[in-house]
N, C-alpha and C positions, 0 to 999 in steps of 0.2 A: 392574452394572458388572463385566465378566468379570475384570478385573485388580485388583479391589479388594483391600485389605489387611485380612484378617479380624481380626487382632489389634487393628489401629487402629480398626476399625469399632466395637469395644466401648467405645472411649473417646470419648464424645460431648461432652466439655467444649468449649463455644464458645471460639473463639480470636479475639482482636482482630487483624484483618488490615487493613492499609492498602495499597491498590493505587495505583500511581503511573504515570502516563504522563509521560515526561520532555518538556521542551520539544524542539522539532525544530530541526535545523540545516539551513539552506538557503543556496544560493548566490544572489547578487543577480541572476544571469543565468538562474536556473532558471525554466522555464516551467510546472512542475508545481505542484499545490496541496499544500502541506505541512500545512495546518491543516484536518483533517477529524475527525469524531467517532471515538473509539477503540473501534471495534467489537469487536476481539478482547478487550480488557480488560473491556468491558462483559459479554461472555459469561462470562469468568472470575468476575466479580462475581456474576452470576446463579447460577452453580453454588454458590459459597460461601454465598450467602444462603439458597438452598434447603436446604443442609446444616445450617443453623442457626448459622453463624458470624457474628460482628459485623464488618461490613465498612464501611470508609470509602474514599473515593477522592479523589485529587488529580490533576486534569487539568492538566499543566504547560503545555498549549497553550490549552485551552478556558477556563481561568481567567484568561487574559491574552491574548486573541486579537489585541489591537492593539499589543502590546509587542514590541519587537525589541532585541536586544543584540548588540554586536560580540563576536567570539570571537578568541582569541589565535593560533590555529593556521592561519588562512586569511585572506588579505587581502580576499577577496570573499564571505566567509561571514557569516551572521547566525544568532543563536539566536532562535527565535520562541516567545514565551511567557514564563512566570515565570522569574526568575533562580533559580539553584540554592539560594541562601540562603532565598529566599521559600518554596520547596517544603519545605525542612527545617523551617522555622518552623511550617508548617501540620500537621505530623505529630503526632497525639495521643501524648503521652508514655506512655500505657497500651498503645500498639501493641506486639504481640509478634512479628508477622511483617510484613515489608514486601515486596510483590511489585512488581517493576519490569518494564515491557514494553520490549523492544528488538527490534522487528520487522525493522528494516533496519540493516545494518552501518554505514551512513553516520551513524547516530545514536550509535555506540559511544563516541566521544570525549566526548560529553555525558553519556551514561549512566554511563560509568566514573567521571567526576568527581562525578556525583550520588550514586552508591553510596558513594564514598569520603567524601563530606560527611555522608551519613546515618550511616555507620559511626562517624565521629568524634563526632557529636552524640548518637547513640543506640546505644552499644556493646552494649546488651543485646538488640537486635532481631535476628531471623534475616532476612537479606536474600536474597531469591530473585529470580533473573532468568529471564525466559521470552521466547520469540519466535524468529524465524528466525535471528538472529545467534548466540545461544548454542547453538542446535541445530546450526548449521554448524560452530562451532569451540569446543566446550564446554571442552576442556582449556586452550586458550589463554585463555579468558575468566577461569577461576578462577585460573590462574597470573598473569595480568596484573593482576587486581583482587582482592586478598585480602579486601576488604570483602564480596564476593559469596560467600555460604556454599553456595548450592545453585543449580544450573541446571536448569530444566525443559526437556526435549527434546520437540519436536514439539507435537502437539495437547495443550492444557493442562487442559481441564475436569476430567477424571478424575484426572490426576496431582496437581493442586494439592490436591484433596480428600484423597487418600491422604497427601500430604506434610504437610499441616496437621494431620491427625489423628494421624500418627506423632509429630509434634512435640508435640502436646498430651499424648499418652500416654507420652512418653519412649521410644519404640520406635526400633529401629535403622533409619536411613534406607536401609540396604542392601536392606530388604524392599520399598521403594517402586520400582516399575518406571518407567523413563523419566526418570531424573535423573542428574546428576553432583553429587558433593559431596566434601568433604575428609575424609580419615581418616589420622591420624598424619602429616600433612604431605603426603600423596599425594592426587591427584585420582582418585576412584573413579567409574566409570560402571556403573550398575546395568543389569539386563536390559532389553531393548526392550519398549515398550508397544504393543499393537495399536491401530490406528486405531479410533475410536468408530464402530461400525456403525449403531447406533440413533440416528441424528442427529436424528430427530424428537423424541426424548426429552430432548435437551439443553435446559436451561432457557433462556428467552429472555434477551437482554441486559438487564442491570439499569440502564437509562438514568436512573432516578431518582437515581443516585449521581453522575451526570456533568452538566455544564452543556450538555446537548444543545440546549436552546433558544437558547443563545448562538450555536452554529453555524448553526442554522436562521435566526435573525434577521439574521445577517450574511452569508448566502448562501455559507457556507464548505462547499463541496461538491466531491467528487472529479470530478464531471462538469461540465457547463455549468449555468448558472443558469437553470433552467426553472421555479422556484417554490420554495415551502417544502419543503425536501428532507430525507429521512432515508436513512441507509444500511441495507442489508438483504442477507442472504445466502440464496440459494436452493440452493446446493450447496457441497460442500467437496472440495478436491483437484483434481488435474489428471492425466489419464491419459498425458500426454506427457513426454518426457525431454530437453528442449532443453538443450544443453550450457552455455548461459550462465545458466541459471536454477537457483535453490536450492530450488525447490518439491519435487522428488523427495525431498530429504533431510528437509524439514520435514513434508510431508504424505504421502510415498510416492506411488505412481502410482494410488492408489485414488480414483476419483471417485464421490461419492455425492450424490444429490439428495433434497431434502426433498419431502414430499408437497405438491403445488401448493395444496391447500386450506389447509394450515397456513401457507404463505407468504402467501396471500391474507388469512387471519385476522390475521396480524401486521401487514400493511399497513393493514387497517381499524382496528386498535387505534391505530396511530400517527396516522391521520387524525383519529380522535376525540380523542386526547389532545393532539396538537400542531398540529392544523390543517394537516397535511402535504398537499401537492398533487403532489409528485414524489418518486421513489425512485431512488437509485443502487444498482445491484446490484454488490457488491464481489467477486463470484465470480472465482476464478482463471480458470476456463473455463466460462462460464455456459451456453453452448449446445453440449451434446455429443450428447444424444439428441433427435431430432426429435419423438418421441412426447411427451416431457415438455414441451417448449416449446409444442406444439400444445394440450396439455391445459391448461397454465397460461394461455395466451392466450385460450382459449375461456372459461375461468372469469372472467377479467377482463372480457371482452365481456358475459358473462351478468350480471355484477354491475353493470356500467355505473357505475363509480366516478368517472369524469370526472377521472382523474389522468393524469400523464405518468410515464414511467420511462425509464431509460437504462442502457446497458452501457458505463461509462467505462473498464473494464479491457479489455485486448486479448482478443478472442474469436476463434474459428475460423470457417471458412466451410463446413465439410462439411455441417452440418445446416441451413444458411440458404439455401434455394432460394426461388423466387418465391412459393410457397404460404406458407412461414414468414415471409418478409419482409412480405408483405401483412398477415398476422395480427399481426405485431409492431406495425406502424403502427396498425392498427385498434384494438388493445388499449391504445394509449397510448405505446408506445415511440417515441422521437423521435431518439435519438442512439445510434449503435453504433460501437464501436471494433474494427477488425480489427488483427491483429498479424502481418503477413507477415514483418517484420524485414528481409527482403532480396528483391530481384527476381531474384537469380541462382540458378537451379536447383542449380548446383554448390555454392554457399555454403549454401543451404538444406539440402543433404544433409550437409555437413560439420558443421553445428550441430544436426543431428538435428531440424530443424523440418519436420515432415511436412506440408508445404503444397504444393499444386499451384498455381502462379501463375495458370494459365489458369482453373482452377476457381474460384479466389478472385475473379478479375475477373468471372466470370459471376455469382457471388454478389453482388458489389458492384453490378453493373448492376441486378440485381433489387431490391436494397435501395434504390437510388436511385429506380428507377421507383415503388417503393411509397411514397416520400416521406420516407425516413429520411435524417437527416444522418449522413455517414460520415467517420470519421477512420481513418487507418492509421499504425501505428508502425513505424519503421525504425531499424536500428542499423548504424553504419559503424565500421570499424576492428577487426573480429574478427581474432584471430590466424589466420594463413594466408590472409587476404583478399588480393585483388589488384585492380589497376585494372580488370581485366576484370569482376570482380564489381560494381564501382562503376558501370561503364557499363551493365551489365545492369539494375541497379537504377534508374538514370536513365531507361532505356527503359521500365521498369515504371511510373515516375512519369507519363510521358507517357500511357500507356494508362489509368491510373486517373483522371487528370485529365479525360480524354475521357469516361469512363463516368459521372463525376459525384461522385467523392470530393471532399469539401469541405476537409478538413484533414489535415495529416500532422504527425508529430513525427519529426525526424531527430536522433539522439543518438549520442554516442560509446559504444563498448563499454566497460563497467566490469566487471572480474572480481570477482564477488561470492563471498564464502566460502560453501562448500557446493555450488558449481556445478562441473561437470566441467572447464570451462576454467580456473577459479581453481586447482584442484588441479594441472592440467598446468603452468600458469605458475609456480606456487610450486615445484613439483618441479624445474623447469628453472632456478630461481634468478632468474626475471624479476620477481618481486615479493617483498617482505618485509613481514610484518605488523607495521608500526610506525605511529607517528602520521602520518607523511607519506602512507603508503598509505591509511589511513582518511580522511584529509582529501581525498585525490584522488578518492574515491568521490562527492564532490559533483558531479562531472562527469556523472553518469548522467542528470540532467535539465537539464544546462547545456551547450548546444551550443557555447558560446564558450570554455570552459576545459577542453579535452580533455586526457587523458593517453593517449597511443597505446601499444598493445601489439602493433601490427601492423608487420611489417618493411617494408611498401611505402610507409609514410607516417609522418611525424613528428607530434608533438602539435600544434604550431601549424597545420600544414597540415590536420590532421584537424578542428580547430576551424573552419577556413575551409570545409572540405568540408561539414560539418554545416549551416552557415549558408547556403552556396551551394545545397545540396540543397533547403532550404525555399524559398529565393528562386526557384529553378528551378521547383519544383512550383506555387507560388502564381502565378507569372507565367503559366504555362500555364493554370492553372485560371481566372484572371481573363480571359485571352484567349479561352478557349472560352465562358465565361459572364460577360461584362463586367458584368452586373447585380449580380454578387456583390461587386465592388469598391465599388459605390455602397452596397450594403447594409452592407458592413463599415465603411465610413467613417461612415455614419449611426449605426451601433451604437456605434462608438468615441467619437464626439462626444457621444452621448447616454448614455455610461457603461452601455451595455447589454451584459451579459456572458452572453448566452443562447446563445452558440456556443462551441465548444472554443477557437477562436483568440482571440476577444475575452476569454474568461476567462483564458487563458494570458498575454495581453498585460497585462491588468489586474493579475494577480499579480506580474508582472515589474516593472511600473511602481511598485507599492506597495513592493517591496523596495529598488528603487533610491532611492526617496524616503527610506526609513528610513536607508539607509547615508549618503546625502548629508547629512541633518539631523544624524546622529550626528557626522559629521566637522566640519560647520560649527559645531556647538555645543560640540565638544570633550568629548562625553559618551559613555559606553558604552551607555546604554539610552535609547530614545526610544519614544514612543507615537504611533502613526499612526491618526487617526480613520478610521472606516469610509468607504469610497468607493462602495460599492454595496450594495443590499439585494436580497432575493429578488424575482424578477420577478413582477409581478402577472399572474395568470391568471384 
């Protein structure tokens, strides 16, 4: 490890570390899946275990996947998973360091309250926060939540080792690169840490500490329900700099891919251990180099694993031509997400989304011909957007419906800390980092409860636009391919969540049921029995 702390490395005292994934917060109108295995935290656990530390984990979602609680700061929001007092009770009193993950800023209001509750109950522990949220606004986090002692910035596997060993040896935290901490009442940021280049040497996720089989058994997957599913990463980072995304601050623009044979070996291990038949690739931008995906697909074909896999995060089209699309399908890939965000070339240029709409449509046409299910993600309401951009995007909807795209997601723009657009809006006084702002971020997967930052449209009208956009696309899609409507109705009636749309609708139905039961019974917490299981393959 190039940035290792030499003085700390001499202190090999094992430290008792408890890693915590907080419950998630979700809107009842959100169509995304908020309950998925905590891949990032499992990687951190793997690194700590390999270094000889004593590690325990509390998965605030996985340990109570059927439990929902109302929250006080949003009338349409639910907390999914354990209550905060239940998490605190599960922390071993011998714990010395508590590490809490906060990947998304929408979770901050929950994470802040959790850290405060832990600080009151266990004042002796060092509370460390990691993830994209603290990386985006580290000084704010430590100022707003005195219970958090240290923030880990960016990639965490090496940083957490240096931090824990500095803690064990009583060394100055200023020697640990890539963190923020307090000294004499001031927030201090240490020097930056380089991205990990040798990503093939990073220890595998320590899934034995997490209830991963609960996720598998209940078909809690980031993608569609294609079978017993596990998350996996083949690459890290994204080489692009979209203005609405916080990835450049978290990961920089360095994209690194693992050796295909190592990814394959990990997949085979999960198949043997958990009976996995499907894999969700959580990569920020999975397909960047055509040579890599061809090598990986060829390996899968040679091994004949008889599994499926999918790319549920938005990917790009540059490397996906007819040859790649056909290999993807033959190797088991069944669903792919594209992320055009807009159909307006002018808007794409403004948000630095280096996408050629015509080229993307050619890629989508080839993917459809190869047999892949295709979803496309769109965002309405960017600052500086206009009705002209909207009309251009609706025209793009018509074209992709014709070529065979099956699903879309149309969501309101949400300014996330760490993104270029967030900084611009904050500097102009258009937003303030308070509880109301963080509650508003729930809109990022909820098309019905938008908060508009665009001059051409208000919040209520933006909500209508998101819903109308999806109705428009699906009406065209069913008109072009009427058999899809019959297939969808059959799947819905049979509780089949094997497509992105039916999975989204099932998630939404579940949360609406939880809120309705909580209100009817006059309680804060309800348990919703599972409604679907992994698809039999």
